[in-house]
C-alpha atoms as a printed R data frame, in Angstrom:
    type eleno elety resid chain resno       x      y       z
1   ATOM     1    CA   UNK     A     1   0.000  0.000   0.000
2   ATOM     2    CA   UNK     A     2   1.286  3.466  -0.903
3   ATOM     3    CA   UNK     A     3   2.589  5.642   1.930
4   ATOM     4    CA   UNK     A     4   0.557  8.869   2.152
5   ATOM     5    CA   UNK     A     5   2.468 10.363   5.102
6   ATOM     6    CA   UNK     A     6   4.240 13.687   4.670
7   ATOM     7    CA   UNK     A     7   6.138 16.356   6.579
8   ATOM     8    CA   UNK     A     8   5.004 19.937   7.045
9   ATOM     9    CA   UNK     A     9   6.678 22.591   9.205
10  ATOM    10    CA   UNK     A    10   9.003 19.898  10.503
11  ATOM    11    CA   UNK     A    11   6.031 17.885  11.759
12  ATOM    12    CA   UNK     A    12   5.286 14.313  10.742
13  ATOM    13    CA   UNK     A    13   1.742 14.029   9.334
14  ATOM    14    CA   UNK     A    14  -0.058 10.785   8.550
15  ATOM    15    CA   UNK     A    15  -1.419 12.328   5.342
16  ATOM    16    CA   UNK     A    16  -1.224 15.583   3.323
17  ATOM    17    CA   UNK     A    17  -4.834 16.592   4.065
18  ATOM    18    CA   UNK     A    18  -5.067 19.275   6.764
19  ATOM    19    CA   UNK     A    19  -8.252 20.852   8.100
20  ATOM    20    CA   UNK     A    20  -7.985 24.573   7.447
21  ATOM    21    CA   UNK     A    21  -9.294 27.182   9.865
22  ATOM    22    CA   UNK     A    22 -13.095 26.883  10.035
23  ATOM    23    CA   UNK     A    23 -15.925 26.359  12.549
24  ATOM    24    CA   UNK     A    24 -15.009 22.645  12.492
25  ATOM    25    CA   UNK     A    25 -12.006 23.503  14.628
26  ATOM    26    CA   UNK     A    26 -13.890 25.447  17.285
27  ATOM    27    CA   UNK     A    27 -14.458 22.538  19.681
28  ATOM    28    CA   UNK     A    28 -12.444 19.594  20.940
29  ATOM    29    CA   UNK     A    29 -15.187 17.159  19.923
30  ATOM    30    CA   UNK     A    30 -15.206 18.297  16.285
31  ATOM    31    CA   UNK     A    31 -11.398 18.258  16.164
32  ATOM    32    CA   UNK     A    32 -11.486 14.662  17.425
33  ATOM    33    CA   UNK     A    33 -14.010 13.854  14.680
34  ATOM    34    CA   UNK     A    34 -11.626 15.277  12.076
35  ATOM    35    CA   UNK     A    35  -8.820 13.095  13.427
36  ATOM    36    CA   UNK     A    36 -11.053 10.013  13.312
37  ATOM    37    CA   UNK     A    37 -11.826 10.804   9.636
38  ATOM    38    CA   UNK     A    38  -8.104 10.674   8.834
39  ATOM    39    CA   UNK     A    39  -7.136 14.366   8.802
40  ATOM    40    CA   UNK     A    40  -3.383 14.838   9.222
41  ATOM    41    CA   UNK     A    41  -3.458 18.093  11.233
42  ATOM    42    CA   UNK     A    42  -5.877 20.855  12.131
43  ATOM    43    CA   UNK     A    43  -5.535 24.630  11.937
44  ATOM    44    CA   UNK     A    44  -7.671 26.293  14.582
45  ATOM    45    CA   UNK     A    45  -9.900 29.251  13.650
46  ATOM    46    CA   UNK     A    46  -7.968 32.507  13.740
47  ATOM    47    CA   UNK     A    47  -7.632 34.604  16.838
48  ATOM    48    CA   UNK     A    48  -7.944 38.209  15.672
49  ATOM    49    CA   UNK     A    49  -5.630 41.047  16.618
50  ATOM    50    CA   UNK     A    50  -8.747 43.033  17.537
51  ATOM    51    CA   UNK     A    51  -9.563 40.424  20.183
52  ATOM    52    CA   UNK     A    52  -6.177 40.931  21.778
53  ATOM    53    CA   UNK     A    53  -6.802 44.673  21.823
54  ATOM    54    CA   UNK     A    54 -10.207 44.164  23.408
55  ATOM    55    CA   UNK     A    55  -8.585 42.005  26.051
56  ATOM    56    CA   UNK     A    56  -6.336 44.907  27.049
57  ATOM    57    CA   UNK     A    57  -9.296 47.349  26.851
58  ATOM    58    CA   UNK     A    58  -7.408 49.550  24.393
59  ATOM    59    CA   UNK     A    59  -9.889 49.095  21.567
60  ATOM    60    CA   UNK     A    60 -12.813 49.281  23.977
61  ATOM    61    CA   UNK     A    61 -11.632 52.679  25.232
62  ATOM    62    CA   UNK     A    62 -11.193 53.972  21.683
63  ATOM    63    CA   UNK     A    63 -14.719 52.936  20.746
64  ATOM    64    CA   UNK     A    64 -16.249 54.639  23.767
65  ATOM    65    CA   UNK     A    65 -14.280 57.823  23.166
66  ATOM    66    CA   UNK     A    66 -15.674 58.001  19.627
67  ATOM    67    CA   UNK     A    67 -19.225 57.103  20.614
68  ATOM    68    CA   UNK     A    68 -20.384 60.673  21.211
69  ATOM    69    CA   UNK     A    69 -19.361 61.906  17.781
70  ATOM    70    CA   UNK     A    70 -20.410 58.758  15.941
71  ATOM    71    CA   UNK     A    71 -23.188 56.653  17.500
72  ATOM    72    CA   UNK     A    72 -22.618 53.971  14.869
73  ATOM    73    CA   UNK     A    73 -18.941 53.538  15.757
74  ATOM    74    CA   UNK     A    74 -19.544 50.588  18.065
75  ATOM    75    CA   UNK     A    75 -21.337 48.690  15.322
76  ATOM    76    CA   UNK     A    76 -18.380 48.841  12.939
77  ATOM    77    CA   UNK     A    77 -16.846 45.756  14.544
78  ATOM    78    CA   UNK     A    78 -18.577 42.444  15.257
79  ATOM    79    CA   UNK     A    79 -18.951 41.114  18.778
80  ATOM    80    CA   UNK     A    80 -15.405 39.838  19.173
81  ATOM    81    CA   UNK     A    81 -15.593 39.036  22.879
82  ATOM    82    CA   UNK     A    82 -17.380 35.756  22.195
83  ATOM    83    CA   UNK     A    83 -15.654 34.822  18.914
84  ATOM    84    CA   UNK     A    84 -13.424 31.776  19.499
85  ATOM    85    CA   UNK     A    85 -14.195 32.041  23.217
86  ATOM    86    CA   UNK     A    86 -11.881 35.066  23.466
87  ATOM    87    CA   UNK     A    87  -8.094 34.993  23.959
88  ATOM    88    CA   UNK     A    88  -8.182 33.013  27.216
89  ATOM    89    CA   UNK     A    89 -10.668 30.520  25.794
90  ATOM    90    CA   UNK     A    90  -8.453 30.117  22.741
91  ATOM    91    CA   UNK     A    91  -5.575 28.936  24.918
92  ATOM    92    CA   UNK     A    92  -7.951 26.526  26.640
93  ATOM    93    CA   UNK     A    93  -8.980 25.174  23.222
94  ATOM    94    CA   UNK     A    94  -5.343 24.523  22.316
95  ATOM    95    CA   UNK     A    95  -4.738 22.697  25.603
96  ATOM    96    CA   UNK     A    96  -7.961 20.687  25.286
97  ATOM    97    CA   UNK     A    97  -7.258 19.690  21.689
98  ATOM    98    CA   UNK     A    98  -3.687 18.636  22.473
99  ATOM    99    CA   UNK     A    99  -4.939 16.442  25.311
100 ATOM   100    CA   UNK     A   100  -7.628 14.853  23.125
101 ATOM   101    CA   UNK     A   101  -5.925 14.158  19.784
102 ATOM   102    CA   UNK     A   102  -2.581 12.900  18.492
103 ATOM   103    CA   UNK     A   103  -2.478 14.971  15.282
104 ATOM   104    CA   UNK     A   104  -0.643 18.322  15.228
105 ATOM   105    CA   UNK     A   105  -2.691 21.340  16.342
106 ATOM   106    CA   UNK     A   106  -1.765 24.573  14.582
107 ATOM   107    CA   UNK     A   107  -2.849 27.875  16.136
108 ATOM   108    CA   UNK     A   108  -3.744 30.842  13.905
109 ATOM   109    CA   UNK     A   109  -3.224 34.574  14.462
110 ATOM   110    CA   UNK     A   110  -4.957 37.108  12.199
111 ATOM   111    CA   UNK     A   111  -3.867 40.731  12.108
112 ATOM   112    CA   UNK     A   112  -1.553 43.330  10.619
113 ATOM   113    CA   UNK     A   113   0.581 45.016  13.299
114 ATOM   114    CA   UNK     A   114   3.237 43.650  15.673
115 ATOM   115    CA   UNK     A   115   1.305 44.768  18.785
116 ATOM   116    CA   UNK     A   116   0.516 41.865  21.091
117 ATOM   117    CA   UNK     A   117   1.119 39.240  18.431
118 ATOM   118    CA   UNK     A   118   4.548 38.228  19.607
119 ATOM   119    CA   UNK     A   119   3.506 37.922  23.249
120 ATOM   120    CA   UNK     A   120   0.405 35.938  22.403
121 ATOM   121    CA   UNK     A   121   2.282 33.675  20.007
122 ATOM   122    CA   UNK     A   122   4.416 32.734  22.990
123 ATOM   123    CA   UNK     A   123   1.312 31.944  25.039
124 ATOM   124    CA   UNK     A   124   0.028 29.740  22.212
125 ATOM   125    CA   UNK     A   125   3.314 27.875  22.248
126 ATOM   126    CA   UNK     A   126   3.084 27.434  26.029
127 ATOM   127    CA   UNK     A   127  -0.468 26.108  25.655
128 ATOM   128    CA   UNK     A   128   0.894 23.340  23.429
129 ATOM   129    CA   UNK     A   129   0.392 24.540  19.847
130 ATOM   130    CA   UNK     A   130   2.607 22.517  17.504
131 ATOM   131    CA   UNK     A   131   2.945 25.456  15.095
132 ATOM   132    CA   UNK     A   132   1.518 28.913  14.442
133 ATOM   133    CA   UNK     A   133  -0.019 30.174  11.209
134 ATOM   134    CA   UNK     A   134   0.150 33.943  10.697
135 ATOM   135    CA   UNK     A   135  -2.907 34.992   8.723
136 ATOM   136    CA   UNK     A   136  -1.824 38.530   7.802
137 ATOM   137    CA   UNK     A   137  -4.987 40.170   6.529
138 ATOM   138    CA   UNK     A   138  -3.873 43.636   5.465
139 ATOM   139    CA   UNK     A   139  -5.866 45.995   3.266
140 ATOM   140    CA   UNK     A   140  -3.673 48.948   2.297
141 ATOM   141    CA   UNK     A   141  -6.445 51.470   1.645
142 ATOM   142    CA   UNK     A   142  -4.400 54.618   2.286
143 ATOM   143    CA   UNK     A   143  -2.881 56.091  -0.920
144 ATOM   144    CA   UNK     A   144   0.248 57.178   0.946
145 ATOM   145    CA   UNK     A   145   1.012 53.578   2.006
146 ATOM   146    CA   UNK     A   146   3.378 52.023  -0.515
147 ATOM   147    CA   UNK     A   147   3.693 48.386  -1.496
148 ATOM   148    CA   UNK     A   148   7.239 48.418  -0.131
149 ATOM   149    CA   UNK     A   149   5.966 49.517   3.295
150 ATOM   150    CA   UNK     A   150   3.318 46.781   3.347
151 ATOM   151    CA   UNK     A   151   5.829 44.095   2.412
152 ATOM   152    CA   UNK     A   152   8.400 45.334   4.937
153 ATOM   153    CA   UNK     A   153   5.715 45.096   7.625
154 ATOM   154    CA   UNK     A   154   5.106 41.448   6.735
155 ATOM   155    CA   UNK     A   155   8.805 40.587   6.839
156 ATOM   156    CA   UNK     A   156   9.415 42.469  10.101
157 ATOM   157    CA   UNK     A   157   6.443 40.748  11.731
158 ATOM   158    CA   UNK     A   158   7.698 37.297  10.794
159 ATOM   159    CA   UNK     A   159  11.165 38.111  12.150
160 ATOM   160    CA   UNK     A   160   9.652 39.330  15.416
161 ATOM   161    CA   UNK     A   161   7.454 36.269  15.869
162 ATOM   162    CA   UNK     A   162  10.337 33.917  15.072
163 ATOM   163    CA   UNK     A   163  12.439 35.568  17.777
164 ATOM   164    CA   UNK     A   164   9.705 34.914  20.333
165 ATOM   165    CA   UNK     A   165   8.761 31.284  19.672
166 ATOM   166    CA   UNK     A   166  10.521 27.988  19.025
167 ATOM   167    CA   UNK     A   167   7.616 26.266  17.245
168 ATOM   168    CA   UNK     A   168   7.405 26.475  13.443
169 ATOM   169    CA   UNK     A   169   5.690 29.498  11.893
170 ATOM   170    CA   UNK     A   170   3.757 29.504   8.619
171 ATOM   171    CA   UNK     A   171   2.603 32.636   6.789
172 ATOM   172    CA   UNK     A   172  -0.693 32.699   4.913
173 ATOM   173    CA   UNK     A   173  -0.127 34.896   1.866
174 ATOM   174    CA   UNK     A   174  -2.391 37.065  -0.246
175 ATOM   175    CA   UNK     A   175  -2.435 36.404  -4.007
176 ATOM   176    CA   UNK     A   176  -2.290 40.139  -4.737
177 ATOM   177    CA   UNK     A   177   1.428 40.903  -4.447
178 ATOM   178    CA   UNK     A   178   3.038 42.474  -7.521
179 ATOM   179    CA   UNK     A   179   6.045 40.168  -7.151
180 ATOM   180    CA   UNK     A   180   4.957 37.017  -5.269
181 ATOM   181    CA   UNK     A   181   8.284 35.257  -5.786
182 ATOM   182    CA   UNK     A   182  10.157 38.167  -4.210
183 ATOM   183    CA   UNK     A   183   8.019 38.461  -1.068
184 ATOM   184    CA   UNK     A   184   8.027 34.677  -0.702
185 ATOM   185    CA   UNK     A   185  11.836 34.629  -0.794
186 ATOM   186    CA   UNK     A   186  12.058 37.498   1.728
187 ATOM   187    CA   UNK     A   187   9.683 35.765   4.137
188 ATOM   188    CA   UNK     A   188  11.703 32.596   3.666
189 ATOM   189    CA   UNK     A   189  14.858 34.521   4.569
190 ATOM   190    CA   UNK     A   190  13.058 36.020   7.589
191 ATOM   191    CA   UNK     A   191  12.577 32.524   8.954
192 ATOM   192    CA   UNK     A   192   9.117 31.463   7.803
193 ATOM   193    CA   UNK     A   193   8.926 27.675   8.009
194 ATOM   194    CA   UNK     A   194   5.944 27.477   5.665
195 ATOM   195    CA   UNK     A   195   4.024 29.559   3.123
196 ATOM   196    CA   UNK     A   196   0.285 29.015   2.672
197 ATOM   197    CA   UNK     A   197  -1.116 29.839  -0.788
198 ATOM   198    CA   UNK     A   198  -3.466 31.747  -0.688
199 ATOM   199    CA   UNK     A   199  -5.692 33.668   1.666
200 ATOM   200    CA   UNK     A   200  -9.299 34.009   0.460
201 ATOM   201    CA   UNK     A   201 -10.486 37.582   0.963
202 ATOM   202    CA   UNK     A   202 -14.190 37.838   1.692
203 ATOM   203    CA   UNK     A   203 -15.476 40.858  -0.196
204 ATOM   204    CA   UNK     A   204 -18.504 42.812   1.049
205 ATOM   205    CA   UNK     A   205 -21.553 43.147  -1.160
206 ATOM   206    CA   UNK     A   206 -23.920 46.080  -1.740
207 ATOM   207    CA   UNK     A   207 -27.559 45.923  -0.694
208 ATOM   208    CA   UNK     A   208 -29.104 48.288  -3.236
209 ATOM   209    CA   UNK     A   209 -32.422 48.522  -1.353
210 ATOM   210    CA   UNK     A   210 -31.104 49.451   2.086
211 ATOM   211    CA   UNK     A   211 -27.970 51.104   0.618
212 ATOM   212    CA   UNK     A   212 -25.793 49.197   3.054
213 ATOM   213    CA   UNK     A   213 -22.513 47.390   2.639
214 ATOM   214    CA   UNK     A   214 -23.126 43.856   3.874
215 ATOM   215    CA   UNK     A   215 -20.731 40.972   4.645
216 ATOM   216    CA   UNK     A   216 -20.856 37.981   2.309
217 ATOM   217    CA   UNK     A   217 -19.363 34.559   2.899
218 ATOM   218    CA   UNK     A   218 -18.804 32.392  -0.172
219 ATOM   219    CA   UNK     A   219 -17.312 28.910   0.117
220 ATOM   220    CA   UNK     A   220 -14.472 27.989  -2.205
221 ATOM   221    CA   UNK     A   221 -14.820 26.366  -5.629
222 ATOM   222    CA   UNK     A   222 -12.334 23.952  -7.283
223 ATOM   223    CA   UNK     A   223 -11.633 26.530 -10.011
224 ATOM   224    CA   UNK     A   224  -9.829 28.627  -7.400
225 ATOM   225    CA   UNK     A   225  -7.143 25.944  -7.244
226 ATOM   226    CA   UNK     A   226  -5.567 26.958 -10.567
227 ATOM   227    CA   UNK     A   227  -3.949 30.164  -9.287
228 ATOM   228    CA   UNK     A   228  -2.562 28.303  -6.298
229 ATOM   229    CA   UNK     A   229  -1.140 25.472  -8.401
230 ATOM   230    CA   UNK     A   230   0.535 28.012 -10.671
231 ATOM   231    CA   UNK     A   231   2.422 29.738  -7.852
232 ATOM   232    CA   UNK     A   232   3.194 26.591  -5.890
233 ATOM   233    CA   UNK     A   233   4.871 25.183  -9.001
234 ATOM   234    CA   UNK     A   234   6.952 28.352  -9.329
235 ATOM   235    CA   UNK     A   235   7.794 28.941  -5.665
236 ATOM   236    CA   UNK     A   236   8.698 25.343  -4.841
237 ATOM   237    CA   UNK     A   237  11.965 25.850  -6.715
238 ATOM   238    CA   UNK     A   238  12.839 29.135  -4.994
239 ATOM   239    CA   UNK     A   239  12.153 28.781  -1.260
240 ATOM   240    CA   UNK     A   240  13.219 26.430   1.502
241 ATOM   241    CA   UNK     A   241   9.931 26.908   3.377
242 ATOM   242    CA   UNK     A   242   7.307 24.198   3.025
243 ATOM   243    CA   UNK     A   243   4.376 25.085   0.783
244 ATOM   244    CA   UNK     A   244   0.725 24.522   1.603
245 ATOM   245    CA   UNK     A   245  -2.215 25.123  -0.718
246 ATOM   246    CA   UNK     A   246  -5.575 26.306   0.569
247 ATOM   247    CA   UNK     A   247  -8.645 27.409  -1.360
248 ATOM   248    CA   UNK     A   248 -10.311 25.124  -3.889
249 ATOM   249    CA   UNK     A   249  -9.185 21.744  -2.501
250 ATOM   250    CA   UNK     A   250 -12.303 19.557  -2.705
251 ATOM   251    CA   UNK     A   251 -11.256 16.114  -4.002
252 ATOM   252    CA   UNK     A   252  -8.408 13.605  -4.106
253 ATOM   253    CA   UNK     A   253  -7.465 14.793  -7.597
254 ATOM   254    CA   UNK     A   254  -7.138 18.316  -6.199
255 ATOM   255    CA   UNK     A   255  -4.779 16.948  -3.547
256 ATOM   256    CA   UNK     A   256  -2.747 15.108  -6.203
257 ATOM   257    CA   UNK     A   257  -2.383 18.278  -8.280
258 ATOM   258    CA   UNK     A   258  -1.185 20.251  -5.263
259 ATOM   259    CA   UNK     A   259   1.452 17.680  -4.334
260 ATOM   260    CA   UNK     A   260   2.664 17.434  -7.932
261 ATOM   261    CA   UNK     A   261   3.038 21.228  -7.976
262 ATOM   262    CA   UNK     A   262   5.296 21.063  -4.929
263 ATOM   263    CA   UNK     A   263   3.023 21.514  -1.917
264 ATOM   264    CA   UNK     A   264   3.758 19.456   1.183
265 ATOM   265    CA   UNK     A   265   0.132 19.587   2.319
266 ATOM   266    CA   UNK     A   266  -3.292 20.716   1.195
267 ATOM   267    CA   UNK     A   267  -5.699 22.582   3.446
268 ATOM   268    CA   UNK     A   268  -9.420 21.883   3.185
269 ATOM   269    CA   UNK     A   269 -12.346 23.740   4.760
270 ATOM   270    CA   UNK     A   270 -15.265 24.383   2.381
271 ATOM   271    CA   UNK     A   271 -15.651 20.754   1.278
272 ATOM   272    CA   UNK     A   272 -15.597 19.592   4.912
273 ATOM   273    CA   UNK     A   273 -18.201 22.188   5.865
274 ATOM   274    CA   UNK     A   274 -20.413 21.112   2.959
275 ATOM   275    CA   UNK     A   275 -20.021 17.346   3.297
276 ATOM   276    CA   UNK     A   276 -18.915 16.782   6.879
277 ATOM   277    CA   UNK     A   277 -15.712 15.468   8.411
278 ATOM   278    CA   UNK     A   278 -16.206 12.012   6.865
279 ATOM   279    CA   UNK     A   279 -15.495 13.535   3.445
280 ATOM   280    CA   UNK     A   280 -11.822 13.409   4.448
281 ATOM   281    CA   UNK     A   281 -12.011  9.624   4.759
282 ATOM   282    CA   UNK     A   282 -13.369  9.373   1.211
283 ATOM   283    CA   UNK     A   283 -10.753 11.760  -0.213
284 ATOM   284    CA   UNK     A   284  -7.891  9.859   1.401
285 ATOM   285    CA   UNK     A   285  -9.219  6.542   0.101
286 ATOM   286    CA   UNK     A   286  -9.308  7.981  -3.420
287 ATOM   287    CA   UNK     A   287  -5.796  9.375  -2.944
288 ATOM   288    CA   UNK     A   288  -4.412  5.961  -1.997
289 ATOM   289    CA   UNK     A   289  -6.074  4.385  -5.036
290 ATOM   290    CA   UNK     A   290  -4.646  7.043  -7.356
291 ATOM   291    CA   UNK     A   291  -1.122  6.505  -6.039
292 ATOM   292    CA   UNK     A   292  -1.358  2.758  -6.472
293 ATOM   293    CA   UNK     A   293  -2.866  2.998  -9.971
294 ATOM   294    CA   UNK     A   294  -0.046  5.330 -11.027
295 ATOM   295    CA   UNK     A   295   2.620  3.229  -9.284
296 ATOM   296    CA   UNK     A   296   3.792  5.790  -6.753
297 ATOM   297    CA   UNK     A   297   5.209  4.302  -3.579
298 ATOM   298    CA   UNK     A   298   4.541  7.450  -1.579
299 ATOM   299    CA   UNK     A   299   3.260 11.005  -1.587
300 ATOM   300    CA   UNK     A   300   6.805 12.281  -1.100
301 ATOM   301    CA   UNK     A   301   7.957 10.489  -4.242
302 ATOM   302    CA   UNK     A   302   5.664 12.555  -6.458
303 ATOM   303    CA   UNK     A   303   6.029 15.881  -4.609
304 ATOM   304    CA   UNK     A   304   7.149 18.625  -6.989
305 ATOM   305    CA   UNK     A   305   7.312 16.435 -10.080
306 ATOM   306    CA   UNK     A   306   5.263 19.045 -11.958
307 ATOM   307    CA   UNK     A   307   6.975 22.114 -10.531
308 ATOM   308    CA   UNK     A   308   8.261 24.753 -12.920
309 ATOM   309    CA   UNK     A   309  11.769 23.312 -12.883
310 ATOM   310    CA   UNK     A   310  10.599 19.719 -13.362
311 ATOM   311    CA   UNK     A   311   8.274 20.045 -16.358
312 ATOM   312    CA   UNK     A   312   9.722 19.776 -19.906
313 ATOM   313    CA   UNK     A   313   8.263 23.168 -20.909
314 ATOM   314    CA   UNK     A   314   8.532 25.761 -18.095
315 ATOM   315    CA   UNK     A   315   6.852 28.387 -20.311
316 ATOM   316    CA   UNK     A   316   3.619 26.687 -19.267
317 ATOM   317    CA   UNK     A   317   3.896 28.842 -16.128
318 ATOM   318    CA   UNK     A   318   4.979 32.010 -17.938
319 ATOM   319    CA   UNK     A   319   3.768 34.574 -20.457
320 ATOM   320    CA   UNK     A   320   4.136 32.177 -23.381
321 ATOM   321    CA   UNK     A   321   1.287 30.072 -22.056
322 ATOM   322    CA   UNK     A   322  -0.958 33.140 -21.862
323 ATOM   323    CA   UNK     A   323  -0.478 33.793 -25.571
324 ATOM   324    CA   UNK     A   324  -0.880 30.122 -26.428
325 ATOM   325    CA   UNK     A   325  -4.194 29.850 -24.585
326 ATOM   326    CA   UNK     A   326  -5.599 32.919 -26.325
327 ATOM   327    CA   UNK     A   327  -4.503 31.799 -29.780
328 ATOM   328    CA   UNK     A   328  -5.887 28.300 -29.281
329 ATOM   329    CA   UNK     A   329  -9.279 29.720 -28.396
330 ATOM   330    CA   UNK     A   330  -9.314 31.917 -31.497
331 ATOM   331    CA   UNK     A   331  -8.420 28.919 -33.669
332 ATOM   332    CA   UNK     A   332 -11.211 26.821 -32.177
333 ATOM   333    CA   UNK     A   333 -13.694 29.623 -32.675
334 ATOM   334    CA   UNK     A   334 -12.618 30.021 -36.287
335 ATOM   335    CA   UNK     A   335 -12.976 26.295 -36.983
336 ATOM   336    CA   UNK     A   336 -16.397 26.291 -35.390
337 ATOM   337    CA   UNK     A   337 -17.499 29.076 -37.762
338 ATOM   338    CA   UNK     A   338 -16.728 26.886 -40.777
């Protein structure tokens, strides 16, 4: 039987399928269910920087100070005190999960500024987290903020966190960098043990009747995988950090594609939310069958075999492919007209 174990962030995983941050990781019982279904590791839902600020009353004070001039100011943020049980409850969740399961438990921090991140990352480590995923959700909306400043902030944050903890640190990247290979290499140099491709930004929608901007949550679709495969295949040849792909992983074939591109693991959330934890069991069964049918002894054997450096024609990942795709469509359209 083919070996589907892998390594990610220096951790031994029984398989390359990891449960990404989602409500399925909010309780010890559901985390245990994910382990029973065969999941190799679990990323807990993110603890938000704003929650840390609320804990220290800094954000609370700011909201109250602005309340007189703007009565709506307190409604601009959701009720963060109960999200993920709050900072103290988050540490309890880590401890409870570590006591209940044998798979690695990865904590997640979501924010943009150094602030209390470093201190809290240390507390996560003390609580037993096997690794920490930095989910840096930054929207540079100010015109006087340059791309260079944003990127420097990312790199500085990673360096600071790495100085404060001994556990591995992964960085969840946005797909919107002008030079993804450059920022990936700089984060790699800063000590990132893993790069997660890519964060899914949830865009607000417009309610044209109430004239309000409303939040909108859309689960991922397999088509989203293509962008992630493209950059995993490119980056796997340029960084030492492990690569993970998240967003669009729904089936065993999706997992195969990710590993071939050079990812050590694939992160799944939407498919598990839609079909339940037992979907992992089905995906892993299909993965084993695929490996055996294609005569691979292990997942590690095929990892990166379709990276940019490994394929016969690397222009498939470059501008030449863009022109080829467009011309092929025109040719098909012309043939159809005859």
